C-alpha positions as CSV (number, residue, x, y, z in Angstrom):
1,M,81.7,-67.7,-67.0
2,N,79.5,-67.8,-70.1
3,S,82.1,-69.8,-72.0
4,R,82.3,-72.3,-69.1
5,T,78.5,-72.5,-68.9
6,Q,78.3,-73.1,-72.7
7,E,80.9,-75.9,-72.4
8,L,79.0,-77.6,-69.6
9,T,75.7,-77.3,-71.5
10,Y,77.3,-78.7,-74.7
11,G,78.8,-81.6,-72.8
12,A,75.5,-82.4,-71.0
13,M,73.7,-82.4,-74.4
14,L,76.2,-84.8,-75.9
15,V,76.0,-87.1,-72.9
16,A,72.2,-87.1,-73.3
17,V,72.6,-88.0,-77.0
18,F,75.0,-90.8,-76.0
19,G,72.5,-92.0,-73.4
20,V,69.6,-91.9,-75.8
21,L,71.5,-94.1,-78.3
22,L,72.1,-96.6,-75.5
23,L,68.5,-96.4,-74.4
24,I,67.3,-97.1,-78.0
25,N,69.6,-100.1,-78.1
26,R,68.2,-101.4,-74.8
27,Q,64.5,-100.8,-75.7
28,T,65.0,-102.6,-79.0
29,A,66.7,-105.6,-77.3
30,G,69.9,-105.0,-79.2
31,L,68.2,-105.2,-82.6
32,F,70.1,-102.2,-84.0
33,E,73.2,-102.7,-81.7
34,E,75.7,-103.1,-84.5
35,V,74.4,-100.0,-86.3
36,I,74.4,-97.9,-83.1
37,F,78.1,-98.9,-82.4
38,F,79.0,-97.1,-85.5
39,V,77.5,-93.9,-84.2
40,L,78.6,-94.0,-80.5
41,P,82.0,-92.4,-81.0
42,I,80.6,-89.3,-82.7
43,P,79.3,-87.4,-79.6
44,M,82.6,-87.7,-77.8
45,M,84.4,-86.9,-81.0
46,I,82.4,-83.7,-81.4
47,F,83.2,-82.5,-77.9
48,S,86.9,-83.4,-77.9
49,L,87.3,-81.7,-81.3
50,R,85.8,-78.5,-79.9
51,Y,87.3,-78.4,-76.4
52,G,90.3,-80.8,-76.4
53,W,91.0,-84.0,-74.6
54,K,91.5,-82.6,-71.1
55,D,88.1,-81.0,-70.9
56,S,86.6,-84.2,-72.5
57,L,87.6,-86.4,-69.6
58,P,84.6,-85.4,-67.3
59,V,82.2,-86.0,-70.2
60,F,83.8,-89.4,-70.9
61,V,83.3,-90.3,-67.2
62,C,79.6,-89.4,-67.5
63,M,79.2,-91.4,-70.6
64,A,80.9,-94.4,-69.0
65,A,78.6,-94.0,-66.0
66,I,75.5,-93.9,-68.1
67,S,76.6,-97.0,-70.1
68,I,76.6,-99.0,-66.8
69,F,72.9,-98.5,-66.4
70,M,72.0,-99.1,-70.0
71,G,73.1,-102.6,-70.9
72,T,75.1,-105.8,-70.3
73,L,78.9,-106.1,-69.9
74,Y,79.1,-106.5,-73.7
75,T,77.4,-103.2,-74.2
76,I,79.3,-101.4,-71.5
77,F,82.6,-102.5,-72.9
78,Y,81.8,-101.3,-76.5
79,A,80.2,-98.1,-75.2
80,V,83.2,-97.1,-73.1
81,A,85.6,-98.2,-75.9
82,N,83.8,-96.2,-78.5
83,A,83.6,-93.1,-76.3
84,M,87.4,-93.4,-75.8
85,L,87.8,-93.8,-79.5
86,G,85.9,-90.6,-80.0
87,I,88.3,-88.7,-77.7
88,V,91.3,-90.0,-79.7
89,L,89.7,-89.1,-83.1
90,G,88.5,-85.7,-81.9
91,T,91.9,-84.9,-80.5
92,C,93.6,-86.0,-83.7
93,L,91.3,-83.7,-85.8
94,K,91.8,-80.8,-83.4
95,N,95.6,-81.1,-83.6
96,R,95.4,-81.3,-87.4
97,W,96.8,-84.7,-87.8
98,D,97.0,-86.1,-91.3
99,L,93.6,-87.5,-92.1
100,N,94.9,-90.6,-93.7
101,Q,97.0,-91.3,-90.7
102,T,94.0,-90.7,-88.4
103,Q,91.9,-93.0,-90.5
104,L,94.5,-95.8,-90.3
105,L,94.7,-95.2,-86.5
106,T,90.9,-95.5,-86.3
107,M,91.0,-98.8,-88.2
108,V,93.7,-100.2,-86.0
109,L,92.0,-99.2,-82.8
110,C,88.7,-100.6,-83.9
111,A,90.4,-103.9,-84.9
112,I,92.0,-104.1,-81.4
113,I,88.6,-103.3,-79.7
114,N,86.8,-105.9,-81.8
115,V,89.4,-108.6,-81.0
116,L,89.5,-107.7,-77.3
117,G,85.7,-107.7,-77.0
118,S,85.1,-110.9,-78.9
119,V,88.1,-113.0,-77.9
120,V,90.2,-111.8,-74.9
121,L,87.2,-110.6,-72.8
122,A,84.8,-113.2,-74.0
123,S,84.9,-115.0,-70.6
124,L,83.7,-111.9,-68.8
125,F,80.7,-111.8,-71.1
126,G,79.7,-115.4,-70.2
127,I,80.9,-116.8,-73.5
128,N,82.9,-120.0,-73.6
129,L,84.7,-119.4,-76.8
130,Q,86.5,-122.8,-76.9
131,A,83.1,-124.5,-76.6
132,E,81.6,-122.4,-79.3
133,I,84.5,-123.2,-81.7
134,A,84.3,-126.9,-80.9
135,E,80.6,-126.8,-81.6
136,M,81.2,-125.0,-84.8
137,K,83.8,-127.7,-85.7
138,T,81.3,-130.5,-85.1
139,S,78.7,-128.8,-87.2
140,V,81.1,-128.3,-90.1
141,E,82.3,-131.9,-89.9
142,T,78.6,-133.1,-89.9
143,I,77.8,-131.0,-93.0
144,L,80.9,-132.0,-94.9
145,G,80.6,-135.7,-93.8
146,G,77.0,-135.8,-95.2
147,S,78.2,-134.4,-98.5
148,G,80.8,-137.2,-98.9
149,A,83.8,-134.9,-98.6
150,D,87.2,-136.3,-97.5
151,L,87.6,-135.0,-93.9
152,S,91.2,-136.3,-93.6
153,A,92.4,-133.7,-96.1
154,L,90.7,-130.9,-94.1
155,E,91.7,-132.2,-90.6
156,A,94.3,-129.5,-90.1
157,M,92.0,-126.7,-91.3
158,L,89.1,-128.0,-89.1
159,S,91.1,-128.2,-85.9
160,V,90.0,-126.0,-83.0
161,N,93.2,-123.9,-83.1
162,S,92.8,-123.2,-86.9
163,L,89.1,-122.3,-86.5
164,M,90.1,-120.0,-83.6
165,R,92.6,-118.2,-85.8
166,I,90.1,-117.9,-88.5
167,Y,87.7,-116.4,-86.0
168,I,90.3,-113.9,-84.7
169,I,91.1,-112.9,-88.3
170,S,87.5,-112.3,-89.1
171,M,87.0,-110.2,-86.0
172,A,90.1,-108.1,-86.8
173,F,88.9,-107.6,-90.4
174,L,85.4,-106.6,-89.2
175,G,87.1,-104.1,-86.8
176,I,89.1,-102.6,-89.7
177,V,85.9,-102.2,-91.8
178,Q,84.1,-100.7,-88.8
179,G,86.9,-98.2,-88.3
180,F,86.8,-97.2,-91.9
181,I,83.0,-96.7,-91.8
182,I,83.1,-94.7,-88.5
183,F,85.8,-92.4,-89.9
184,R,84.1,-91.8,-93.2
185,L,80.7,-91.4,-91.5
186,S,81.9,-88.9,-88.9
187,L,83.5,-86.4,-91.3
188,P,80.3,-85.4,-93.1
189,I,78.5,-85.1,-89.8
190,L,81.2,-82.9,-88.3
191,K,81.1,-80.7,-91.5
192,R,77.3,-80.4,-91.2
193,L,77.7,-79.2,-87.6
194,R,80.1,-76.5,-89.1
195,L,83.1,-77.8,-87.2
196,N,86.5,-77.1,-88.6
197,V,87.5,-80.4,-90.3
198,P,90.1,-80.6,-93.0
199,Q,89.4,-82.0,-96.4
200,P,90.4,-85.7,-96.6
201,Q,93.0,-86.8,-99.1
202,P,93.3,-90.1,-101.1
203,V,94.7,-92.9,-99.0
204,G,97.4,-93.4,-101.6
205,M,98.9,-90.0,-100.6
206,Y,99.6,-91.3,-97.1
207,F,103.2,-92.4,-96.4
208,P,103.3,-94.6,-93.2
209,P,106.4,-94.7,-91.0
210,A,108.9,-97.3,-92.2
211,W,109.3,-98.7,-88.7
212,T,105.7,-99.9,-88.7
213,A,106.6,-102.4,-91.5
214,Y,109.2,-104.0,-89.2
215,A,106.8,-103.9,-86.3
216,A,104.0,-105.6,-88.3
217,G,106.5,-108.1,-89.7
218,A,107.7,-109.0,-86.2
219,A,104.2,-109.4,-85.0
220,L,103.4,-111.6,-87.9
221,I,106.5,-113.8,-87.2
222,L,105.3,-114.0,-83.6
223,Y,101.9,-115.2,-84.8
224,F,103.4,-118.0,-86.9
225,M,105.7,-119.0,-84.0
226,S,102.8,-119.2,-81.6
227,A,100.8,-121.3,-84.1
228,V,103.7,-123.8,-84.4
229,N,104.8,-123.8,-80.8
230,P,101.9,-122.5,-78.7
231,P,103.0,-120.8,-75.5
232,Q,101.9,-121.9,-72.0
233,G,98.6,-120.2,-71.1
234,A,95.6,-119.5,-73.2
235,I,95.6,-115.8,-72.5
236,L,99.3,-115.4,-73.6
237,Q,98.6,-117.5,-76.8
238,T,95.5,-115.4,-77.6
239,L,97.4,-112.2,-77.0
240,E,100.3,-113.2,-79.3
241,Q,97.9,-114.3,-82.0
242,S,95.9,-111.1,-81.7
243,L,99.1,-109.0,-82.1
244,G,100.1,-111.1,-85.1
245,L,96.8,-110.7,-86.7
246,V,96.9,-106.9,-86.3
247,G,100.2,-107.0,-88.1
248,Y,98.7,-109.3,-90.7
249,M,95.8,-107.0,-91.4
250,Y,98.1,-103.9,-91.4
251,L,100.3,-105.4,-94.2
252,M,97.2,-106.7,-96.0
253,V,95.7,-103.2,-96.1
254,F,98.8,-101.6,-97.6
255,G,99.2,-104.5,-100.0
256,W,95.7,-103.9,-101.2
257,I,96.4,-100.2,-101.6
258,A,99.6,-101.0,-103.6
259,L,97.6,-103.4,-105.8
260,T,94.9,-100.8,-106.3
261,L,97.5,-98.2,-107.4
262,L,99.1,-100.7,-109.8
263,I,95.7,-101.5,-111.4
264,R,95.0,-97.8,-111.9
265,R,98.5,-97.4,-113.3
266,Y,98.0,-99.9,-116.1
267,L,94.2,-99.6,-116.5
268,P,93.6,-95.8,-116.3
269,G,90.2,-94.2,-116.5
270,K,87.5,-92.9,-114.1
271,A,85.6,-96.2,-114.2
272,M,88.7,-98.0,-112.9
273,R,88.8,-95.9,-109.7
274,F,85.9,-98.1,-108.4
275,L,86.8,-101.3,-110.1
276,A,90.5,-101.2,-109.1
277,G,89.6,-101.7,-105.4
278,I,87.4,-104.6,-106.2
279,L,89.9,-106.3,-108.5
280,A,92.6,-105.8,-105.9
281,F,90.7,-108.1,-103.5
282,L,91.2,-111.2,-105.7
283,P,95.0,-111.5,-104.9
284,L,94.1,-111.1,-101.2
285,L,92.2,-114.4,-101.5
286,L,94.4,-116.2,-104.0
287,L,97.9,-115.0,-103.1
288,P,97.8,-113.7,-99.5
289,Y,101.5,-114.1,-98.8
290,A,102.5,-112.2,-102.0
291,V,100.1,-109.4,-100.9
292,L,101.8,-109.4,-97.4
293,I,105.3,-109.0,-99.0
294,L,103.9,-106.2,-101.3
295,G,102.4,-104.4,-98.3
296,F,105.7,-104.7,-96.4
297,L,107.7,-103.2,-99.3
298,Y,105.0,-100.5,-99.7
299,V,105.3,-99.4,-96.1
300,L,109.1,-99.5,-96.2
301,G,108.9,-96.7,-98.8
302,G,110.6,-98.3,-101.7
303,L,107.5,-98.5,-103.8
304,H,106.7,-94.9,-103.0
305,E,109.5,-93.9,-105.3
306,R,108.0,-95.8,-108.2
307,R,106.5,-93.8,-111.0
308,Y,103.2,-95.7,-110.9
309,H,102.5,-94.3,-107.4
310,S,102.4,-90.6,-108.4
311,Q,100.6,-91.3,-111.6
312,S,97.9,-93.4,-110.1
313,V,97.3,-90.8,-107.3
314,N,96.9,-88.1,-109.8
315,N,94.4,-90.1,-111.9
């Protein structure tokens, strides 16, 4: 009975913390909304790490109910999605999943949540995304036309479909960055609460399943096919492009990891641990397709057998 009472009290306390975060967001008119979204998964993560996902479901329902009274549809969606993300991460940590694998899962889930919230569910939030993109196109054309630039050469890039794809890519990338920050921010907090959290390993030590390379490649091909021959229906087209962009960002991330390890291999030293990640971003901008191929080969496992991998991880 004492254990059950403690669990209920602990869950009520975390629900209260979740509600206070939403209340702060409402009272500040969303001024710190983007910052609060980074913290929202942590209360649910703490409870699921301690008691498991089954006992976390009533707490999740309470958090979802509180979010209904604390904001708009936009806030409700992200509050519920972040609470669900906390259950997934807490369960992974409780079951002793590999931390790098859990981190990648966090990044993928945050990318999906960000794309869903900003693209697929935009109409539910009262946002006409097509009109916003068209207005953006008009503004860019006005600025470039005033500067004397040749708009005919940029016509394909400035089309509504191209700008829509750029928008989806940016939302997916922001979701990946958000997932990385959430995961790295939550681990020190969990340790400070004296919860049993394993020590994280370098990302280069993680070996993803080879089938994910084929899945990401197939999603990427689907993306290019939908760009050349758009399917009937805006929702289906957006869904195909969203899946393709997830595969794109997945291969890009592992391509960046492979480039970072290569730079550490040929430019050893403690100073290069930080500079390698920055230098590896340049090919992402200049040679994106080469980075995609490199990421595909990395995930397949062939590059894992190379000598540079083990040496760079040990540096």
